[in-house]
C-alpha positions in Angstrom: 98.9 -16.8 -3.1 97.6 -20.0 -1.6 95.3 -18.1 0.6 93.9 -16.1 -2.2 93.6 -19.2 -4.4 91.5 -21.1 -1.8 89.1 -18.2 -1.2 87.6 -18.0 -4.8 83.9 -19.0 -4.9 80.5 -17.7 -5.9 79.8 -15.9 -2.6 80.0 -12.1 -2.7 81.8 -11.9 0.7 84.2 -14.5 -0.4 85.0 -12.5 -3.6 85.7 -9.4 -1.5 87.8 -11.5 0.8 89.9 -12.8 -2.1 90.4 -9.3 -3.5 91.5 -8.0 -0.1 94.0 -10.8 0.3 95.4 -10.1 -3.1 95.7 -6.3 -2.4 97.5 -6.9 0.9 99.8 -9.5 -0.6 100.6 -7.1 -3.5 101.4 -4.3 -1.0 103.7 -6.6 1.0 105.4 -7.9 -2.1 106.0 -4.4 -3.5 109.7 -4.0 -4.5 110.2 -0.8 -2.4 108.8 -2.3 0.8 109.9 -5.8 0.6 113.3 -5.1 1.9 112.0 -2.9 4.7 109.8 -5.6 6.2 111.6 -8.2 8.1 110.5 -11.8 8.5 108.9 -11.2 12.0 106.7 -8.4 10.6 105.6 -10.8 7.9 104.5 -13.4 10.4 102.5 -10.8 12.4 100.8 -9.6 9.3 99.8 -13.1 8.3 98.4 -13.8 11.8 96.1 -10.7 11.7 95.0 -11.1 8.2 92.1 -13.5 8.9 90.7 -11.1 11.6 90.8 -8.1 9.1 89.1 -10.2 6.4 86.2 -11.1 8.8 85.5 -7.5 9.8 85.6 -6.3 6.2 83.1 -9.0 5.2 80.7 -8.1 8.0 80.8 -4.4 7.3 80.2 -5.0 3.6 77.1 -7.3 4.1 75.6 -4.8 6.5 76.1 -1.9 4.1 74.6 -4.0 1.3 71.5 -4.8 3.4 71.0 -1.2 4.3 71.3 -0.1 0.7 68.7 -2.7 -0.4 66.3 -1.8 2.4 66.5 1.9 1.8 66.0 1.3 -1.9 62.9 -0.7 -1.3 61.5 1.7 1.2 62.2 4.6 -1.1 60.4 2.7 -3.9 57.4 2.0 -1.7 57.3 5.4 -0.2 57.5 7.3 -3.5 53.9 8.4 -2.8 52.1 7.9 0.5 49.3 9.2 2.6 50.8 11.7 5.0 47.8 13.0 6.9 44.0 12.8 7.1 41.9 15.8 8.2 38.1 16.4 8.5 35.9 19.5 8.8 32.3 20.4 8.8 30.7 22.6 6.1 27.0 23.1 6.8 25.3 19.8 6.5 28.3 18.2 4.7 31.3 16.5 6.2 34.6 16.9 4.2 37.4 14.4 4.7 40.7 15.4 3.1 43.4 12.8 2.4 46.8 14.4 2.0 49.5 12.7 -0.1 53.1 13.3 -0.9 52.5 13.6 -4.7 49.4 14.2 -6.8 47.5 11.2 -8.1 47.1 10.5 -11.8 43.5 9.4 -11.3 40.9 9.3 -8.6 40.8 6.2 -6.4 38.1 3.6 -7.0 35.6 3.2 -4.3 32.3 1.7 -3.2 29.7 2.3 -0.5 28.1 -0.3 1.8 24.7 0.2 3.4 25.1 -2.2 6.4 27.4 -1.4 8.1 27.4 2.2 6.7 30.9 2.9 5.3 32.8 4.2 2.3 35.8 2.4 1.0 38.5 3.9 -1.3 41.4 2.0 -2.8 44.7 3.8 -3.5 47.0 1.5 -5.6 50.7 1.9 -5.3 50.4 4.1 -2.2 51.9 3.7 1.2 50.8 4.7 4.7 53.0 7.4 6.2 50.6 8.6 8.8 51.9 6.1 11.4 48.3 5.2 12.3 45.8 2.6 11.2 42.8 4.1 12.9 42.1 7.8 13.2 39.1 9.0 15.3 37.1 11.7 13.7 33.7 11.9 15.5 32.6 14.7 13.3 29.1 14.9 11.8 28.2 11.5 10.4 31.8 10.3 10.3 32.9 8.1 13.2 36.5 7.2 12.3 38.9 6.5 9.4 40.8 3.2 9.0 43.9 3.0 6.9 44.7 -0.6 5.9 48.1 -1.2 4.2 48.3 -4.1 1.7 51.2 -5.3 -0.5 50.3 -3.1 -3.5 47.7 -0.7 -2.2 46.1 1.2 0.7 42.4 0.9 1.5 40.8 3.9 3.2 37.6 3.0 5.1 35.4 5.8 6.4 32.9 4.5 9.0 29.6 6.4 9.0 26.7 6.6 11.4 24.2 6.1 8.5 24.3 5.4 4.8 25.0 8.6 2.9 26.1 9.6 -0.6 29.5 10.9 -1.4 31.6 12.6 -4.1 35.3 12.7 -4.8 37.6 15.4 -6.2 41.4 15.8 -6.6 42.9 19.1 -5.4 46.7 19.2 -5.7 48.3 16.6 -3.5 44.9 15.9 -1.8 41.8 13.9 -2.4 38.7 15.5 -1.0 35.7 13.3 0.0 32.4 15.2 0.3 29.7 13.4 2.4 26.2 14.8 2.0 24.5 14.9 5.4 21.1 15.6 4.0 20.9 12.2 2.3 20.6 13.7 -1.1 23.2 13.7 -4.0 26.6 15.0 -2.8 28.2 17.8 -4.8 31.9 17.8 -5.0 33.7 20.6 -3.1 37.3 21.5 -2.4 39.0 21.4 1.0 37.6 24.9 1.7 34.1 23.8 1.1 33.6 25.7 -2.2 32.0 24.0 -5.2 34.4 22.8 -7.8 34.2 24.7 -11.1 36.2 22.4 -13.3 37.9 19.4 -11.9 38.0 15.7 -12.3 34.8 14.9 -10.5 33.1 11.5 -10.6 29.4 11.1 -10.4 28.0 10.8 -6.9 28.0 7.3 -5.5 24.6 6.1 -4.3 24.6 3.2 -1.9 22.7 0.1 -2.9 19.3 -0.5 -1.2 20.3 -4.0 -0.2 23.0 -5.4 2.0 25.5 -5.9 -0.8 28.4 -3.9 -2.1 28.6 -2.4 -5.6 31.9 -1.0 -6.7 31.2 2.0 -8.9 33.6 3.0 -11.6 35.0 6.6 -11.1 35.6 8.7 -14.2 35.8 12.4 -14.9 33.0 14.9 -15.4 32.7 18.6 -15.5 30.3 20.7 -13.4 29.5 24.3 -14.3 30.0 27.0 -11.8 27.1 27.8 -9.5 25.3 31.0 -10.2 26.2 31.2 -13.9 23.0 30.4 -15.7 24.4 30.8 -19.2 26.8 27.9 -18.6 24.2 25.5 -17.3 23.3 22.9 -19.9 19.6 22.5 -20.7 17.5 19.4 -21.2 16.9 18.7 -24.9 13.6 16.8 -25.0 11.1 14.9 -22.8 9.0 12.2 -24.4 6.4 9.7 -23.1 5.8 6.2 -24.5 3.7 3.2 -23.7 5.6 -0.1 -23.3 4.6 -3.5 -24.7 3.5 -4.7 -21.2 1.5 -1.6 -20.3 4.3 0.3 -18.5 4.8 4.0 -18.8 8.2 5.0 -20.2 9.5 8.6 -19.8 12.5 9.3 -22.1 14.6 12.3 -21.3 17.4 13.5 -23.6 20.1 15.0 -21.4 22.5 17.7 -22.6 25.5 15.3 -21.9 26.2 12.1 -20.2 27.9 13.9 -17.3 24.6 15.3 -15.9 23.9 14.1 -12.4 20.4 12.7 -11.9 18.7 11.8 -8.6 15.7 9.5 -9.0 13.7 8.7 -5.8 10.2 7.8 -4.7 8.6 10.4 -2.5 5.2 9.4 -1.1 3.0 8.3 -4.0 5.1 10.1 -6.6 8.4 9.7 -8.4 10.7 12.7 -8.1 13.6 13.2 -10.5 16.2 16.0 -9.9 18.6 17.1 -12.7 21.4 18.9 -10.9 23.0 22.0 -12.3 20.7 21.9 -15.3 18.3 24.4 -16.9 14.9 23.9 -18.5 13.9 25.5 -21.8 10.5 27.3 -21.8 9.1 24.8 -24.3 9.6 21.9 -21.8 8.1 23.7 -18.8 4.7 22.0 -18.8 2.5 19.4 -17.3 1.7 16.4 -19.4 -1.6 14.5 -18.9 -0.9 11.0 -20.1 -3.8 9.2 -18.4 -5.3 8.1 -21.7 -2.3 5.9 -22.6 -3.4 3.1 -20.4 -0.4 3.1 -18.1 0.0 3.7 -14.4 1.3 7.3 -15.1 -1.3 10.0 -14.9 0.7 13.3 -15.1 4.3 14.4 -15.7 5.2 17.9 -14.4 8.6 19.4 -15.2 9.7 22.7 -13.7 12.9 24.6 -12.7 13.9 24.2 -9.0 16.6 26.7 -8.1 19.8 25.7 -9.9 18.3 22.3 -10.8 15.3 20.9 -12.8 12.7 18.8 -11.0 10.3 16.3 -12.7 7.4 15.0 -10.7 5.7 11.8 -12.0 2.2 11.0 -10.6 1.2 7.4 -11.0 -2.0 5.6 -10.0 -2.9 2.2 -8.7 -0.2 -0.4 -7.8 3.1 0.3 -9.5 6.9 0.1 -9.3 9.5 2.2 -11.0 13.0 1.7 -12.3 15.5 4.1 -14.1 18.5 3.5 -16.3 20.7 5.7 -18.5 22.6 4.9 -21.7 24.9 7.6 -22.9 22.9 10.9 -22.8 19.4 9.3 -22.6 17.6 8.7 -19.3 14.7 6.3 -19.2 12.3 6.0 -16.3 9.8 3.1 -16.4 6.7 2.9 -14.2 5.3 -0.6 -14.4 1.8 -1.8 -13.2 1.6 -4.5 -10.5 -1.2 -7.0 -10.8 -2.9 -7.7 -7.5 -2.9 -11.4 -6.4 -4.8 -11.9 -3.1 -3.6 -15.4 -2.8 0.0 -14.3 -2.5 1.8 -12.4 0.1 3.8 -10.4 -2.5 1.9 -8.3 -5.0 2.7 -8.4 -8.7 4.4 -10.7 -11.1 7.8 -9.5 -12.2 9.8 -10.8 -15.2 13.1 -10.0 -13.4 13.5 -11.6 -10.0 17.1 -10.8 -9.1 18.3 -8.7 -6.2 18.1 -5.0 -6.8 21.2 -2.9 -7.2 22.2 0.6 -8.1 25.0 1.5 -10.5 26.4 4.8 -11.7 28.9 4.5 -14.5 30.2 7.0 -17.0 32.2 6.0 -20.1 33.1 2.7 -18.6 34.2 -0.4 -20.5 31.4 -3.0 -21.0 33.7 -5.7 -19.7 34.1 -3.8 -16.4 30.3 -3.5 -16.0 29.9 -7.3 -16.6 32.6 -7.9 -13.9 30.7 -5.8 -11.4 27.5 -7.8 -12.1 29.5 -11.0 -11.8 30.9 -9.9 -8.4 27.4 -8.9 -7.2 25.7 -12.2 -8.3 28.5 -14.7 -7.7 28.0 -16.0 -11.3 31.0 -17.1 -13.4 30.8 -14.7 -16.4 33.0 -15.4 -19.4 33.2 -12.7 -22.0 34.3 -13.2 -25.6 37.4 -11.4 -26.9 35.2 -9.5 -29.3 33.2 -7.8 -26.5 34.4 -4.2 -26.4 33.3 -0.6 -26.2 32.3 1.8 -23.5 28.9 3.0 -22.2 27.4 5.4 -19.7 24.9 3.7 -17.4 22.9 4.9 -14.4 20.6 2.4 -12.7 18.9 2.8 -9.4 17.2 -0.1 -7.6 16.7 -2.4 -10.5 17.1 -6.2 -10.5 20.5 -7.3 -11.5 19.2 -9.5 -14.3 17.4 -6.5 -15.8 20.6 -4.5 -15.6 22.4 -7.3 -17.4 19.8 -7.3 -20.2 20.1 -3.5 -20.5 23.9 -3.8 -20.9 23.6 -6.6 -23.5 20.9 -4.9 -25.5 22.8 -1.6 -25.7 25.8 -3.4 -27.2 24.1 -6.1 -29.2 25.3 -8.9 -27.0 23.7 -12.2 -26.0 24.4 -14.9 -23.4 24.2 -18.6 -23.0 23.9 -20.0 -19.5 25.1 -23.4 -18.4 24.7 -23.9 -14.7 26.4 -21.1 -12.9 28.6 -20.2 -15.9 27.4 -17.5 -18.3 29.1 -16.9 -21.6 28.5 -13.5 -23.1 29.4 -12.6 -26.7 28.0 -10.6 -29.6 24.7 -12.0 -30.8 25.9 -12.6 -34.3 28.9 -14.5 -33.0 26.8 -16.8 -30.8 24.4 -17.5 -33.7 27.2 -18.3 -36.0 28.9 -20.6 -33.5 25.6 -22.4 -32.8 25.0 -22.8 -36.5 28.4 -24.3 -37.0 27.8 -26.7 -34.2 24.5 -27.8 -35.7 26.1 -28.3 -39.1 28.9 -30.3 -37.5 26.3 -32.5 -35.7 24.6 -33.0 -39.0 27.8 -34.0 -40.7 28.6 -36.4 -37.9 25.1 -37.9 -38.2 25.8 -38.5 -41.9 29.0 -40.3 -41.1 27.7 -42.3 -38.1 27.5 -46.0 -38.8 24.0 -47.6 -39.2 22.6 -50.3 -36.9 19.6 -52.6 -37.2 17.5 -53.3 -34.1 14.1 -55.1 -33.6 11.4 -54.0 -31.3 8.8 -56.5 -30.0 5.5 -54.8 -29.3 3.4 -56.3 -26.5 0.2 -54.2 -26.4 0.2 -52.0 -29.4 -0.2 -53.2 -33.0 2.7 -52.7 -35.3 0.5 -51.1 -38.0 0.0 -48.2 -35.6 3.6 -47.1 -36.1 3.3 -46.7 -39.9 2.8 -42.9 -39.8 5.4 -42.5 -37.1 8.1 -44.1 -39.2 6.8 -43.0 -42.6 6.0 -46.6 -43.6 3.9 -47.5 -46.7 0.9 -49.7 -46.5 2.9 -52.6 -48.0 5.2 -52.6 -44.9 8.3 -51.0 -46.6 9.8 -47.6 -45.8 9.7 -44.6 -48.1 6.5 -42.9 -47.0 6.2 -39.4 -45.7 9.7 -38.6 -44.4 8.7 -35.1 -43.2 6.6 -36.6 -40.4 8.9 -39.5 -39.7 11.2 -39.6 -36.7 13.8 -41.6 -38.8 16.8 -39.9 -40.2 17.2 -39.5 -44.0 19.4 -42.6 -44.0 17.0 -44.7 -41.8 14.5 -47.3 -42.8 11.8 -49.4 -41.0 9.9 -52.6 -41.7 6.9 -53.9 -39.8 5.9 -57.5 -39.4 2.2 -57.8 -38.4 2.5 -61.6 -37.9 5.0 -61.3 -35.1 4.0 -57.7 -34.2 7.6 -56.5 -34.5 9.4 -53.4 -35.8 12.7 -53.7 -37.6 14.5 -50.3 -37.6 17.8 -49.5 -39.4 19.3 -46.1 -38.4 22.0 -44.4 -36.3 22.4 -45.3 -32.6 21.1 -41.9 -31.6 17.8 -42.3 -33.5 17.5 -45.9 -32.3 17.8 -44.7 -28.7 15.0 -42.1 -29.4 12.8 -44.8 -30.9 13.4 -47.1 -27.9 12.3 -44.4 -25.6 9.1 -43.7 -27.7 8.2 -47.4 -27.8 8.7 -47.8 -24.1 6.2 -45.0 -23.4 3.6 -46.0 -26.0 3.7 -49.8 -25.7 1.9 -50.1 -22.4 -1.2 -52.0 -21.3 -4.4 -50.1 -21.6 -6.5 -49.7 -18.5 -9.9 -51.6 -18.6 -13.3 -50.8 -17.3 -16.0 -53.2 -16.2 -19.4 -51.9 -17.2 -22.4 -53.3 -15.3 -25.7 -52.6 -17.0 -29.2 -53.2 -15.5 -32.2 -52.8 -17.9 -35.4 -52.7 -15.8 -38.9 -52.7 -17.2 -41.1 -51.1 -14.5 -44.7 -49.9 -14.2 -45.6 -46.5 -13.0 -45.8 -47.5 -9.4 -42.3 -49.0 -9.5 -40.6 -45.9 -10.8 -42.6 -43.7 -8.5 -41.6 -45.8 -5.5 -37.9 -45.9 -6.5 -37.8 -42.1 -7.1 -39.5 -41.4 -3.8 -37.4 -43.7 -1.7 -34.1 -42.6 -3.3 -35.1 -39.0 -3.3 -35.9 -39.0 0.4 -33.2 -41.3 1.6 -30.5 -39.2 -0.1 -32.0 -35.8 0.2 -28.7 -34.0 0.9 -27.1 -34.4 -2.5 -27.0 -32.5 -5.7 -28.9 -33.4 -8.8 -26.8 -33.7 -11.9 -29.7 -34.0 -14.4 -33.2 -35.3 -14.4 -36.9 -34.7 -14.8 -39.5 -34.0 -12.1 -38.7 -34.8 -8.5 -41.1 -36.9 -6.4 -41.3 -36.1 -2.7 -41.9 -39.1 -0.5 -44.6 -38.8 2.2 -42.6 -40.9 4.6 -39.1 -41.9 5.2 -37.5 -45.3 4.6 -36.3 -46.9 7.9 -32.5 -47.4 8.2 -31.5 -44.9 5.5 -29.3 -42.0 6.5 -28.4 -38.9 4.6 -26.0 -39.2 1.7 -24.6 -37.1 -1.1 -27.0 -37.9 -3.9 -30.6 -36.8 -4.6 -32.6 -38.8 -7.1 -35.2 -37.1 -9.2 -37.7 -39.7 -10.1 -38.8 -40.5 -13.6 -41.1 -38.1 -15.5 -44.8 -38.0 -14.4 -47.7 -38.8 -16.7 -48.2 -36.0 -19.1 -44.5 -35.4 -19.9 -44.2 -38.3 -22.3 -41.1 -38.4 -24.4 -38.8 -36.7 -22.0 -35.6 -38.4 -20.8 -34.4 -38.4 -17.2 -30.6 -38.7 -16.5 -29.5 -39.1 -12.9 -26.1 -39.7 -11.3 -25.3 -41.6 -8.1 -22.1 -42.0 -6.2 -20.5 -45.3 -5.3 -22.3 -45.3 -1.9 -25.8 -45.1 -3.5 -25.1 -47.9 -6.0 -25.4 -50.6 -3.3 -28.8 -49.2 -2.3 -30.0 -49.2 -5.9 -29.2 -52.9 -6.2 -31.1 -53.7 -3.0 -34.1 -51.7 -4.0 -34.3 -53.2 -7.5 -34.3 -56.7 -6.0 -37.0 -55.8 -3.5 -39.3 -54.3 -6.0 -38.9 -57.1 -8.4 -39.9 -59.5 -5.6 -43.1 -57.5 -5.1 -44.0 -57.8 -8.7 -43.8 -54.1 -9.4 -40.9 -54.3 -11.7 -38.9 -56.7 -13.8 -35.2 -56.8 -14.6 -35.2 -57.9 -18.2 -31.4 -57.8 -18.7 -28.3 -57.5 -16.5 -25.3 -57.8 -18.7 -21.7 -57.1 -17.8 -18.9 -56.3 -20.2 -15.2 -55.4 -19.8 -13.7 -53.1 -22.4 -10.4 -51.2 -22.7 -10.1 -47.5 -22.1 -11.6 -45.5 -25.0 -12.9 -48.7 -26.7 -16.6 -49.1 -27.5 -18.7 -51.8 -25.7 -21.9 -53.0 -27.4 -24.9 -54.7 -25.6 -27.8 -55.6 -27.8 -31.0 -57.5 -27.0 -34.2 -58.0 -29.1 -35.7 -59.8 -32.1 -35.6 -59.7 -35.8 -39.0 -59.4 -37.5 -39.4 -61.1 -40.9 -41.2 -59.5 -43.7 -41.6 -60.1 -47.4 -40.2 -57.8 -50.0 -40.4 -57.9 -53.8 -37.3 -58.0 -55.9 -36.7 -56.4 -59.3 -37.5 -59.7 -61.0 -41.0 -59.8 -59.4 -40.2 -62.6 -56.9 -40.6 -62.1 -53.2 -38.0 -62.6 -50.6 -37.9 -62.7 -46.8 -36.0 -60.0 -45.1 -35.5 -59.1 -41.4 -35.7 -55.9 -39.5 -34.3 -55.6 -36.0 -36.5 -54.5 -33.2 -34.3 -54.7 -30.2 -32.7 -52.8 -27.4 -29.1 -51.7 -28.1 -26.7 -50.1 -25.7 -23.3 -48.7 -26.8 -20.9 -47.4 -24.1 -17.4 -46.0 -24.7 -15.5 -45.3 -21.4 -12.6 -42.9 -20.9 -10.6 -43.0 -17.7 -9.6 -39.5 -16.5 -6.3 -38.9 -14.7 -8.2 -38.4 -11.4 -9.7 -41.8 -11.6 -13.2 -40.9 -12.8 -14.9 -42.3 -15.9 -16.4 -40.4 -18.8 -19.1 -42.5 -20.4 -20.3 -41.9 -24.0 -23.7 -43.6 -24.0 -25.9 -44.4 -27.1 -29.2 -46.2 -26.3 -31.7 -47.3 -28.9 -35.0 -49.0 -28.0 -36.9 -50.2 -31.1 -40.2 -52.0 -31.1 -42.7 -53.4 -33.6 -45.1 -50.8 -35.0 -48.0 -51.0 -37.4 -48.1 -53.6 -40.1 -48.3 -52.0 -43.5 -48.7 -53.6 -46.9 -45.1 -53.1 -47.7 -43.8 -54.5 -44.4 -43.6 -53.7 -40.8 -43.0 -50.3 -39.2 -40.4 -49.9 -36.4 -41.0 -47.6 -33.5 -37.6 -46.1 -32.5 -36.5 -44.4 -29.3 -32.9 -43.1 -29.3 -30.9 -41.5 -26.5 -27.3 -40.3 -26.9 -25.3 -38.5 -24.2 -22.0 -38.2 -22.4 -21.6 -38.0 -18.7 -18.8 -38.2 -16.1 -19.2 -40.7 -13.3 -16.9 -41.5 -10.4 -15.4 -44.9 -10.2 -18.1 -47.3 -9.0 -20.9 -44.7 -9.3 -24.1 -45.2 -11.3 -25.8 -43.3 -14.0 -29.6 -43.8 -14.6 -31.2 -43.3 -18.0 -35.0 -43.2 -17.9 -38.0 -41.8 -19.9 -38.1 -44.6 -22.5 -41.6 -45.9 -21.8 -44.8 -47.3 -23.4 -48.2 -46.1 -22.3 -51.4 -48.1 -22.9 -54.9 -46.6 -22.3 -58.0 -49.0 -22.7 -61.7 -48.3 -22.1 -64.2 -51.3 -21.7 -68.0 -51.1 -21.1 -70.2 -54.0 -20.1 -74.0 -53.3 -20.2 -77.5 -54.7 -20.5 -78.8 -54.2 -24.0 -81.2 -51.3 -24.4 -81.4 -50.6 -20.7 -77.8 -49.6 -20.5 -78.4 -47.0 -23.2 -81.0 -45.1 -21.2 -79.6 -41.7 -20.1 -78.7 -41.4 -16.4 -80.6 -44.6 -15.5 -78.4 -46.6 -17.9 -75.5 -46.4 -15.4 -77.5 -48.8 -13.3 -77.3 -51.4 -16.0 -73.7 -51.1 -17.2 -70.1 -51.3 -16.0 -67.3 -49.1 -17.3 -63.6 -50.0 -16.8 -60.7 -47.6 -17.8 -57.2 -49.0 -17.7 -54.2 -46.6 -18.0 -50.9 -48.6 -18.0 -47.4 -47.2 -18.5 -44.3 -49.4 -18.8 -41.0 -47.6 -18.5 -37.5 -48.8 -19.4 -34.8 -47.8 -16.9 -31.1 -48.3 -17.6 -28.6 -48.3 -14.8 -24.9 -48.1 -15.8 -22.1 -48.6 -13.3 -18.5 -48.4 -14.5 -15.7 -49.8 -12.4 -12.0 -49.4 -13.2 -10.3 -52.8 -13.3 -7.1 -52.9 -11.2 -4.3 -54.7 -13.1 -2.4 -56.9 -10.7 0.7 -56.8 -12.9 1.0 -53.1 -13.6 -0.8 -51.9 -10.4 -3.0 -49.5 -12.4 
């Protein structure tokens, strides 16, 4: 009993060992045998007991391991792939996958363009073929790879080129039909006969880009070939014009299981409806060229056992197709030609193109496919549900996503690479609640008071911004105020400060606004030269400048004077000066622009002609003004005159007869200056009994000048014509002979006022502007 007692523990072998010891001890201690066994036999039995126990334990553990292994193997091999065969049926290659037991549903699969291959996933299936690679070398099939994973087997069919395929279950086998013509594959059985009624998925079309798109396989029913009465017929064909000028062909299919092949063939779009009939009312050619879309004609006709639609577009176009339930939509969009770009057309959707073919699939599964294709992190709400039938071919993935969301009333919100998709009403409700919560938080947020010292702007300029009354207190127009409904503002014109009381969020916004507005205005130095010149002066100036700068363009002006000879030392420049108006065009105004290079020459020429006595600079003021602020230059006299009052007394009043120049500069972002010029030249006219008349000459214009350039305003002139005759009395009046006794002098003098304006942007050493 001591041996049995010491062997009790938690180990299985130890338990069996203990039970064996107890059994043997019981046998030895039996009343009928105890007397027959002598003491020596008891010692021999005790000595061999340990060896027997060891052998029993080893045998038990080995048996237990074998039982566990066989049980696991039997579980894993409950259904497995036993063999793979291939045969050639016309242009099709048929690959048959044999299994131990039938499948409950078709395996999911996807096609890859580069390298060309078809992959099928068999969940819960083992590999009993004993091979991982099986060479086929038949038709377009190179070999078949069977890859065993923990919970599934992936069957990879390597092809010589990208082809379409179809699946069908036949007993314990899965038949893969690969169409060698490149068209849509029709499901057949292992003997190559079309399937009359079976679980057949829609054909899988490989994507046109180097990406994989796993289609979802569901069941469909194909009618038997050659039985016209059983072929479903198209219900309706409609044409519509889209909002962006695209042609939209809408086809009502008899059911969502109809297989459609949409492809571009030359300059046409060909649509094949497989195993479908066409009613006589729809056998027609539609001329839709008057709709203003790229589509000209739509021809629908029967083609053997199928129905074919041929769409003839015009110009530059692109097409896309998608199907929702039993309605197929084909869009033909115009492409606008852009010669400055390598690619033609502007597209709203810029994602990579993909092709999808789904029937009665969950919306969440479609979103997962798009997420795998794009690499985006898509989170769907728990309320997203429902199924749809979708067939898309070569459409951008973002357009495919929009189609899915529009068909189910969904919307999305994107934050970086994370996209949250939920029903539209749910998103709007959530956003509304968030806004209401923010408003509640703002109502509970504590108020703070902060002062803002303005450096360049006046505090009164912020009255409308903060809804401040004229007396400096708040309470003005709150609708146009950036303050919250609890905020208030006070301005102090004496210290030019703003005192704002509001929430920290609003104060931060005000600080940003003040920082952008309270900046130093750029300044402009305006140099003005007012020159009083005779006719020879202006003619000389026009001739020299017009010849010396003959290669430039004239911005505005009067008649141009051609110089008979050149000016030494002057080269070609970018400005051509039309001279002032000739005699006989009195009253006209000449306006001429010079660039910065010509301004130095003008100063030199003015100084030289003034020294020769042909002209006189009557004023040369300079004024600095801020951007968009008016500068006034005025020079002249005030003429006194007497006027009668209502009481009969006389008083002395004054009238201004002066030269006034108003200039308002505006600095453009590219560094040029726009000048708004207003020139008035008043002079004393005739003296009348009631006072003195004033002759007024007024010019108002706006012109753009480069920084440092010059604008010339001319045509404000005074012309004096005098005739004087000196003669001998009587003798000078004799006809003809009288010319010998008299002298006639005719003087024609014209004095013109020329105004030269040169704006220069002042560089601020502090701000660097």
